[in-house]
KOLBASE-16508 format. One record per residue: residue number from 1; chain; z, y, x of N, C-alpha, C, CB in turn; residue in one letter. Coordinates in Angstrom, 2 decimals, m for minus. Each point is the difference from the previous one (the first is absolute). Glycine has a CB too. Example, Ala and Ser with C-alpha at 12.3 -4.5 7.8 and 13.67 -1.06 7.14 Angstrom:
+-----+--------+---------+---------+---------+---------+---------+---------+---------+---------+---------+---------+---------+---------+---------+
: num : cadena :     nzz :     nyy :     nxx :    cazz :    cayy :    caxx :     czz :     cyy :     cxx :    cbzz :    cbyy :    cbxx : residuo :
+-----+--------+---------+---------+---------+---------+---------+---------+---------+---------+---------+---------+---------+---------+---------+
:   1 :      A :    7.80 :   m5.69 :   13.19 :    0.00 :    1.19 :   m0.89 :    0.00 :    1.20 :    0.90 :    1.25 :   m1.17 :   m1.89 :       A :
:   2 :      A :   m1.97 :    2.22 :    1.54 :    0.06 :    1.19 :    0.82 :    0.73 :    1.09 :   m0.77 :   m2.15 :   m0.63 :    1.18 :       S :
+-----+--------+---------+---------+---------+---------+---------+---------+---------+---------+---------+---------+---------+---------+---------+
//
This chain:
+-----+--------+---------+---------+---------+---------+---------+---------+---------+---------+---------+---------+---------+---------+---------+
: num : cadena :     nzz :     nyy :     nxx :    cazz :    cayy :    caxx :     czz :     cyy :     cxx :    cbzz :    cbyy :    cbxx : residuo :
+-----+--------+---------+---------+---------+---------+---------+---------+---------+---------+---------+---------+---------+---------+---------+
:   1 :      A :  m19.59 :   m5.62 :   m3.40 :    1.29 :    0.98 :    0.76 :    0.38 :    0.40 :   m0.21 :   m0.13 :    0.26 :    0.82 :       M :
:   2 :      A :    1.64 :    0.02 :   m1.10 :    0.84 :    1.99 :   m0.13 :    0.41 :    0.06 :    1.14 :    1.18 :    0.44 :   m2.27 :       T :
:   3 :      A :   m1.24 :    1.27 :    2.50 :   m0.19 :    0.94 :    1.05 :    1.58 :    0.02 :    0.38 :   m2.34 :    1.51 :   m0.86 :       E :
:   4 :      A :    2.62 :   m1.89 :    2.39 :    1.39 :    0.42 :    0.65 :    0.33 :    1.32 :   m0.39 :   m0.32 :   m1.36 :    1.97 :       C :
:   5 :      A :    0.24 :    2.42 :   m2.84 :   m0.61 :    1.81 :   m0.08 :    1.77 :   m0.20 :   m0.38 :   m3.50 :    1.12 :   m1.26 :       T :
:   6 :      A :    3.57 :    0.72 :    1.66 :    0.95 :    0.56 :   m1.00 :   m0.05 :   m0.35 :   m1.83 :   m0.18 :    1.90 :    2.08 :       K :
:   7 :      A :   m0.77 :   m1.18 :   m2.23 :   m0.88 :   m0.16 :   m1.18 :    0.26 :   m1.01 :   m0.41 :   m1.55 :    1.07 :    0.52 :       A :
:   8 :      A :    1.40 :   m2.17 :    0.28 :   m0.15 :   m1.57 :   m1.38 :    1.77 :    0.01 :   m0.08 :   m2.73 :   m2.34 :    0.96 :       A :
:   9 :      A :    3.24 :    2.24 :    0.26 :    1.48 :   m0.48 :    0.18 :    0.67 :    0.86 :   m0.97 :   m0.02 :   m0.70 :    2.53 :       L :
:  10 :      A :   m0.75 :    2.23 :   m2.99 :    1.36 :    0.59 :   m0.35 :    0.03 :    0.13 :   m1.73 :    0.16 :    1.50 :    2.56 :       A :
:  11 :      A :   m0.53 :   m2.64 :   m3.21 :    0.17 :   m0.55 :   m1.25 :    1.46 :   m1.18 :    0.33 :   m3.12 :    0.39 :   m0.88 :       E :
:  12 :      A :    2.53 :   m1.06 :    1.85 :    1.14 :   m1.11 :   m0.61 :    1.70 :    0.36 :    0.96 :   m2.46 :   m2.42 :   m0.48 :       P :
:  13 :      A :    1.72 :    3.29 :    1.32 :    1.15 :    0.40 :   m0.02 :    0.74 :    1.22 :   m0.67 :   m0.64 :   m1.21 :    1.68 :       A :
:  14 :      A :    0.77 :    1.75 :   m2.14 :    0.53 :    0.74 :   m1.53 :    0.50 :   m1.17 :   m0.98 :   m1.93 :    2.08 :    0.07 :       T :
:  15 :      A :    1.19 :   m3.23 :   m0.16 :    0.34 :   m0.85 :   m0.54 :    1.61 :   m0.87 :    0.22 :   m2.68 :    0.30 :   m0.02 :       G :
:  16 :      A :    2.17 :   m0.40 :    1.49 :    1.17 :   m0.61 :    0.32 :    1.12 :    1.06 :    0.06 :   m1.27 :   m1.81 :    1.21 :       A :
:  17 :      A :    1.32 :    2.79 :   m0.69 :    0.95 :    1.27 :   m0.16 :    0.84 :   m0.16 :   m1.49 :   m1.87 :    1.71 :    1.49 :       A :
:  18 :      A :    0.69 :   m1.47 :   m2.26 :    0.56 :   m0.23 :   m1.51 :    0.70 :   m1.36 :   m0.70 :   m1.86 :    1.59 :   m0.13 :       Q :
:  19 :      A :    1.14 :   m2.90 :    0.88 :    1.37 :   m1.02 :   m0.63 :    0.51 :    0.03 :    0.58 :   m0.33 :   m1.28 :   m0.92 :       S :
:  20 :      A :    1.38 :    2.32 :    1.87 :    1.26 :    0.25 :    0.71 :    0.84 :    0.79 :   m1.07 :   m1.06 :    0.05 :    2.51 :       L :
:  21 :      A :    0.76 :    0.90 :   m3.03 :   m0.09 :    0.70 :   m0.68 :   m0.91 :    0.40 :   m1.18 :    1.03 :    0.09 :    1.79 :       G :
:  22 :      A :   m0.84 :    0.30 :   m3.12 :   m1.29 :    0.88 :   m0.78 :   m0.56 :    1.69 :    0.80 :    1.31 :   m1.25 :   m2.67 :       P :
:  23 :      A :    0.62 :    1.73 :    2.64 :   m0.79 :    1.54 :    0.71 :   m0.24 :   m0.04 :    1.67 :    1.43 :    1.61 :   m1.94 :       D :
:  24 :      A :   m1.56 :   m2.89 :    2.33 :   m0.24 :    0.30 :    1.10 :   m1.76 :    0.63 :    0.66 :    2.29 :   m1.83 :   m0.17 :       N :
:  25 :      A :   m2.24 :    2.84 :    1.62 :   m1.37 :    0.36 :    0.48 :   m0.16 :   m1.16 :    1.39 :    0.08 :    3.06 :   m0.91 :       V :
:  26 :      A :   m1.44 :   m2.57 :    0.91 :   m0.24 :   m0.52 :    1.84 :   m0.90 :    0.29 :    0.52 :    0.78 :   m1.63 :   m0.08 :       Y :
:  27 :      A :   m0.27 :    1.85 :    1.00 :   m2.25 :    0.99 :    0.89 :    0.19 :   m0.79 :    0.94 :   m0.63 :    3.10 :   m0.01 :       T :
:  28 :      A :   m0.51 :   m3.76 :    0.27 :   m0.25 :   m0.52 :    0.85 :   m0.16 :    0.99 :    1.62 :   m0.88 :   m1.68 :   m2.19 :       V :
:  29 :      A :    1.60 :    1.60 :    3.26 :   m0.52 :    0.61 :    1.00 :   m0.65 :   m0.42 :    1.08 :    1.33 :    0.95 :   m0.74 :       D :
:  30 :      A :   m1.06 :   m2.62 :    0.90 :   m0.88 :   m0.02 :    0.78 :   m0.03 :   m1.75 :   m0.88 :    0.35 :    2.21 :    2.69 :       E :
:  31 :      A :   m1.99 :   m2.75 :   m1.66 :   m0.29 :   m0.98 :   m0.34 :   m0.51 :   m1.23 :    1.35 :   m0.40 :    1.68 :   m2.35 :       L :
:  32 :      A :    1.43 :   m2.60 :    1.84 :   m0.77 :   m1.00 :    1.24 :   m0.43 :   m1.04 :   m0.59 :    1.33 :    0.46 :    1.84 :       S :
:  33 :      A :   m2.70 :   m1.34 :   m1.06 :   m0.53 :   m0.78 :   m0.66 :   m0.51 :   m1.49 :    1.24 :   m0.65 :    2.44 :   m2.06 :       C :
:  34 :      A :    0.84 :   m3.80 :    1.21 :   m0.27 :   m0.76 :    1.18 :   m0.14 :   m1.81 :   m0.74 :    1.63 :    2.14 :    2.03 :       A :
:  35 :      A :   m2.96 :   m2.75 :   m1.57 :   m0.25 :   m1.19 :   m0.68 :    0.47 :    0.11 :   m1.86 :    0.49 :   m1.30 :    2.78 :       D :
:  36 :      A :   m0.77 :    2.46 :   m3.59 :   m0.27 :   m0.35 :   m1.08 :    1.84 :    0.71 :   m0.44 :   m2.44 :   m2.51 :    0.33 :       G :
:  37 :      A :    3.03 :    2.91 :   m0.17 :    1.20 :    0.69 :    0.26 :    0.32 :    1.67 :    0.25 :    0.04 :   m2.31 :    0.80 :       W :
:  38 :      A :    0.47 :    2.64 :   m1.81 :    0.27 :    1.13 :    0.74 :    1.69 :    0.19 :   m0.53 :   m2.87 :    1.16 :    0.16 :       A :
:  39 :      A :    3.15 :    0.04 :    0.63 :    1.46 :    0.97 :   m0.09 :   m0.53 :    1.21 :   m0.29 :    1.56 :   m1.03 :    1.72 :       V :
:  40 :      A :   m0.87 :    1.55 :   m2.75 :    0.40 :    1.33 :   m0.18 :    1.37 :    0.39 :    0.32 :   m1.61 :   m0.06 :   m1.56 :       T :
:  41 :      A :    1.71 :    1.51 :    2.75 :    0.95 :    0.50 :    0.12 :   m0.06 :    1.24 :   m0.80 :    0.30 :   m1.19 :    2.00 :       S :
:  42 :      A :    1.07 :    2.10 :   m2.48 :   m0.35 :    0.86 :   m0.67 :    1.88 :    0.24 :   m0.95 :   m3.48 :   m0.81 :    0.10 :       G :
:  43 :      A :    3.27 :    1.96 :   m0.81 :    1.30 :   m0.07 :   m0.21 :    0.16 :    0.09 :   m1.78 :    0.57 :    1.14 :    2.70 :       V :
:  44 :      A :    1.00 :   m1.77 :   m2.50 :   m0.33 :   m0.39 :   m1.74 :    1.18 :    1.05 :   m0.58 :   m0.80 :   m3.15 :   m0.02 :       L :
:  45 :      A :    0.12 :    3.36 :   m1.05 :    1.19 :    0.81 :   m0.67 :   m0.11 :    0.03 :   m1.35 :    0.23 :    1.39 :    1.79 :       A :
:  46 :      A :    1.12 :   m0.40 :   m2.71 :    0.03 :    0.05 :   m1.40 :   m0.73 :    0.85 :   m0.28 :    1.82 :   m0.68 :   m0.33 :       D :
:  47 :      A :   m2.32 :    1.06 :   m0.49 :   m0.96 :    1.05 :   m0.63 :    0.50 :    0.92 :   m0.65 :   m1.37 :   m1.37 :   m0.18 :       K :
:  48 :      A :    2.70 :    1.29 :   m0.16 :    1.18 :    1.19 :    0.05 :    0.56 :    0.99 :    1.44 :    0.77 :   m1.83 :   m1.89 :       S :
:  49 :      A :   m0.54 :    1.11 :    2.79 :    0.24 :    0.42 :    1.38 :   m1.02 :   m0.53 :    1.40 :    2.48 :    0.03 :   m1.20 :       N :
:  50 :      A :   m3.55 :    0.19 :    0.91 :   m0.97 :    0.01 :    0.54 :    0.57 :   m0.02 :    1.86 :   m1.42 :    1.27 :   m2.54 :       L :
:  51 :      A :    2.74 :   m0.08 :    2.90 :    0.23 :    0.08 :    1.03 :    0.69 :   m0.98 :    0.92 :   m0.32 :    1.85 :   m1.00 :       S :
:  52 :      A :    1.20 :   m2.83 :   m0.23 :    0.87 :   m1.24 :    0.35 :   m0.56 :   m1.02 :    0.22 :    1.41 :    0.66 :   m1.07 :       M :
:  53 :      A :   m3.30 :   m0.69 :    1.48 :   m0.30 :   m1.00 :    1.04 :    0.54 :   m0.88 :    0.94 :   m1.03 :    1.27 :   m0.40 :       G :
:  54 :      A :    0.55 :   m2.62 :    0.39 :    0.05 :   m1.20 :    0.43 :   m1.07 :   m0.70 :    1.47 :    0.84 :    0.09 :   m2.78 :       A :
:  55 :      A :   m0.85 :    0.47 :    3.51 :   m0.97 :   m1.00 :    0.80 :    0.02 :   m1.17 :   m0.37 :    0.19 :    1.03 :    1.69 :       P :
:  56 :      A :   m1.34 :   m1.72 :   m2.64 :   m0.13 :   m0.83 :   m0.13 :   m1.71 :   m1.16 :    0.14 :    2.41 :    1.45 :   m1.04 :       T :
:  57 :      A :   m2.01 :   m2.86 :    1.10 :   m1.46 :   m0.56 :    0.94 :    0.06 :   m1.50 :   m1.17 :    0.29 :    1.02 :    3.65 :       S :
:  58 :      A :   m2.14 :   m1.03 :   m4.41 :   m0.21 :   m1.14 :   m0.69 :   m0.87 :   m0.67 :    0.57 :    0.56 :    0.80 :   m1.77 :       F :
:  59 :      A :   m0.69 :   m1.54 :    1.90 :   m0.99 :   m1.60 :   m0.19 :   m0.86 :    0.05 :   m0.65 :    1.37 :   m1.27 :    0.07 :       V :
:  60 :      A :   m2.50 :    0.92 :    0.24 :   m1.20 :   m0.48 :   m0.60 :   m0.50 :   m1.27 :    0.25 :   m0.42 :    2.02 :    0.03 :       F :
:  61 :      A :   m0.40 :   m2.94 :   m0.57 :   m0.74 :   m0.64 :    0.54 :   m1.64 :   m0.16 :   m1.51 :    2.71 :   m1.29 :    2.09 :       E :
:  62 :      A :   m3.26 :    1.31 :   m1.54 :   m1.40 :    0.53 :   m0.48 :   m0.32 :   m1.81 :   m0.83 :   m1.05 :    2.50 :    2.57 :       Q :
:  63 :      A :    0.71 :   m2.35 :   m3.92 :   m0.32 :   m1.72 :   m0.20 :   m1.03 :    0.93 :   m1.73 :    3.24 :   m2.61 :    1.36 :       Q :
:  64 :      A :   m4.45 :    2.13 :   m0.23 :   m1.52 :    0.56 :   m0.89 :   m0.27 :    1.22 :    0.30 :    0.29 :   m1.16 :   m1.97 :       G :
:  65 :      A :    0.04 :    1.72 :    0.35 :   m0.28 :    1.47 :    0.75 :    1.18 :    0.73 :   m0.31 :   m2.57 :    0.18 :   m0.23 :       Q :
:  66 :      A :    3.55 :   m0.97 :    0.01 :    1.32 :    1.01 :   m0.39 :    0.97 :   m0.26 :    1.00 :   m0.20 :   m0.03 :   m2.53 :       F :
:  67 :      A :    0.70 :    1.07 :    2.88 :    1.38 :   m0.13 :    0.93 :    1.39 :   m0.25 :   m0.49 :   m1.18 :    1.44 :    1.19 :       W :
:  68 :      A :    1.71 :   m2.76 :   m0.93 :    1.33 :    0.09 :   m0.55 :    0.77 :   m0.06 :    0.86 :   m0.41 :   m0.76 :   m1.72 :       V :
:  69 :      A :    1.83 :    1.51 :    0.57 :    1.04 :   m0.04 :    0.77 :    0.96 :   m1.32 :    0.80 :   m0.32 :    1.97 :   m1.58 :       L :
:  70 :      A :    0.43 :   m1.94 :    3.11 :    0.95 :   m1.26 :    0.28 :    1.32 :    0.04 :    0.22 :   m1.67 :   m0.68 :    0.82 :       K :
:  71 :      A :    2.67 :    0.35 :   m1.46 :    1.44 :    0.05 :    0.60 :    0.28 :   m0.37 :    1.44 :    0.55 :   m0.49 :   m2.18 :       D :
:  72 :      A :    0.16 :    1.56 :    2.69 :    0.47 :   m0.14 :    1.17 :    0.19 :   m1.24 :    0.46 :    0.78 :    1.84 :   m0.37 :       K :
:  73 :      A :    0.48 :   m1.83 :   m0.78 :    1.14 :   m1.18 :    0.62 :   m0.56 :   m0.75 :    0.88 :    1.17 :   m0.30 :   m1.89 :       S :
:  74 :      A :   m3.21 :   m0.44 :    0.68 :   m0.79 :   m1.15 :   m0.02 :   m0.35 :    0.01 :    1.45 :   m0.89 :   m0.01 :   m2.49 :       M :
:  75 :      A :   m0.33 :    0.59 :    2.58 :   m0.63 :    0.45 :    1.04 :   m0.14 :    0.79 :    1.01 :   m0.35 :   m0.66 :   m1.23 :       V :
:  76 :      A :    2.09 :    1.02 :    1.67 :    0.43 :    0.29 :    1.84 :    0.55 :   m1.24 :    0.42 :    0.80 :    2.56 :   m0.01 :       C :
:  77 :      A :   m0.53 :   m3.35 :   m0.16 :    0.80 :   m1.36 :    0.75 :    1.25 :   m0.01 :   m0.35 :   m1.19 :   m0.05 :    1.95 :       G :
:  78 :      A :    2.02 :   m1.04 :   m1.24 :    1.07 :    0.29 :    0.10 :    1.48 :    1.37 :    0.63 :   m1.65 :   m2.24 :   m0.32 :       T :
:  79 :      A :    0.51 :    2.40 :    1.13 :    0.80 :    1.35 :    0.96 :   m1.27 :    0.68 :   m0.10 :    1.96 :   m0.94 :    2.02 :       N :
:  80 :      A :   m1.89 :    1.24 :   m3.20 :   m0.10 :    2.41 :   m0.24 :   m0.05 :    0.78 :    1.04 :    1.59 :    0.23 :   m1.73 :       P :
:  81 :      A :   m0.19 :   m0.48 :    2.41 :    0.85 :    1.28 :    0.54 :   m0.76 :   m0.45 :    1.34 :    2.79 :    0.51 :   m1.41 :       T :
:  82 :      A :   m3.11 :   m1.19 :    2.00 :   m0.20 :    0.13 :    1.43 :   m1.63 :    0.88 :    0.10 :    1.68 :   m2.62 :    0.67 :       T :
:  83 :      A :   m2.09 :    2.68 :    0.72 :   m1.05 :    1.46 :    0.00 :   m1.54 :   m1.09 :    0.53 :    2.22 :    2.82 :    1.16 :       T :
:  84 :      A :   m2.11 :   m4.14 :   m1.73 :   m1.42 :   m0.30 :    0.08 :    0.10 :   m1.55 :   m1.13 :   m0.69 :    1.29 :    3.10 :       T :
:  85 :      A :   m0.24 :   m1.58 :   m3.54 :    0.05 :   m0.51 :   m1.46 :    0.61 :   m1.98 :    0.43 :   m2.72 :    2.23 :   m1.36 :       A :
:  86 :      A :    3.35 :   m2.54 :    0.57 :    0.27 :   m1.28 :    0.57 :   m0.82 :   m0.78 :   m0.04 :    1.70 :    0.21 :   m0.34 :       P :
:  87 :      A :   m1.70 :   m1.54 :    0.46 :   m1.07 :   m0.75 :    0.13 :   m0.81 :   m0.94 :   m2.10 :    1.62 :   m0.34 :    3.54 :       A :
:  88 :      A :   m0.14 :    0.73 :   m4.51 :   m0.63 :   m0.01 :   m1.38 :    0.33 :    0.72 :   m0.32 :   m0.28 :   m1.50 :   m0.55 :       D :
:  89 :      A :   m0.53 :    2.77 :    0.78 :   m0.15 :    1.72 :   m0.74 :   m1.02 :   m0.51 :   m0.12 :    1.14 :    2.19 :    0.84 :       A :
:  90 :      A :   m1.55 :   m1.60 :   m1.96 :   m2.00 :   m0.31 :   m0.86 :   m0.70 :    1.10 :    0.47 :    0.40 :   m0.97 :   m2.62 :       E :
:  91 :      A :    0.32 :    1.70 :    2.50 :   m0.39 :    1.63 :    0.44 :   m1.10 :    0.13 :    1.56 :    2.90 :    0.79 :   m1.13 :       I :
:  92 :      A :   m4.13 :    0.05 :    1.27 :    0.53 :   m0.16 :    1.88 :   m0.37 :    0.68 :   m0.09 :    0.12 :   m1.51 :    1.38 :       P :
:  93 :      A :    0.60 :    0.65 :    0.25 :    0.51 :    1.20 :    0.69 :   m0.27 :    1.06 :    0.72 :    0.78 :   m1.27 :   m0.22 :       A :
:  94 :      A :   m1.53 :    2.28 :   m0.26 :   m0.57 :    0.84 :    0.29 :    0.77 :    1.00 :   m0.94 :   m2.14 :   m1.25 :    0.91 :       E :
:  95 :      A :    2.03 :    0.52 :   m2.13 :    0.91 :    0.75 :   m0.69 :    1.77 :   m0.45 :   m0.73 :   m2.71 :    0.81 :   m0.29 :       L :
:  96 :      A :    2.96 :   m1.11 :    1.33 :    1.71 :   m0.59 :   m0.58 :    1.15 :    1.12 :    0.83 :   m0.72 :   m3.27 :   m0.10 :       F :
:  97 :      A :    0.02 :    4.22 :    0.67 :    0.83 :    1.46 :    0.37 :   m0.01 :    0.58 :   m1.25 :   m0.71 :    0.55 :    2.44 :       L :
:  98 :      A :    0.04 :    0.13 :   m2.63 :   m0.44 :    1.02 :   m1.28 :    0.52 :   m0.64 :   m1.06 :   m2.16 :    0.91 :    0.76 :       P :
:  99 :      A :    2.12 :   m2.68 :   m1.11 :    0.10 :   m0.36 :   m1.00 :    1.44 :   m0.71 :   m0.71 :   m2.42 :    0.10 :    0.78 :       G :
: 100 :      A :    2.69 :   m0.47 :    0.40 :    1.15 :   m0.60 :   m0.31 :    1.50 :    0.86 :    1.12 :   m1.90 :   m2.70 :   m0.80 :       C :
: 101 :      A :    1.19 :    2.77 :    2.04 :    1.66 :    1.12 :    0.82 :   m0.17 :    0.58 :   m0.22 :    0.79 :   m0.12 :    1.48 :       A :
: 102 :      A :   m1.43 :    1.49 :   m2.49 :   m0.10 :    1.08 :   m0.45 :    0.89 :   m0.20 :   m1.64 :   m2.51 :    0.59 :    1.72 :       A :
: 103 :      A :    2.58 :    0.41 :   m2.56 :    0.73 :    0.24 :   m1.74 :   m0.87 :   m0.30 :   m0.66 :    1.35 :    1.75 :    0.03 :       G :
+-----+--------+---------+---------+---------+---------+---------+---------+---------+---------+---------+---------+---------+---------+---------+
//
């Protein structure tokens, strides 16, 4: 079982950032974990202009020994602008705010 630590999520989070743009860098500032899910919160920036980053969160689900990036539109439910998880959200309720309601 893979631990839910900043070290364990650093590589998957970097991969998620780079999937949005090959020159992206991302630093995990906060990590929330529950029931085999993880949410990283940090700043996403382009390596050519690190001072112009944007607060960004990524949602991961543990699958075996790997942390797999999840599409927020698929796991946050039908009304991800609320402050509580909708009934059809896959993400655990305690991770809804940092994972779905934040950037």
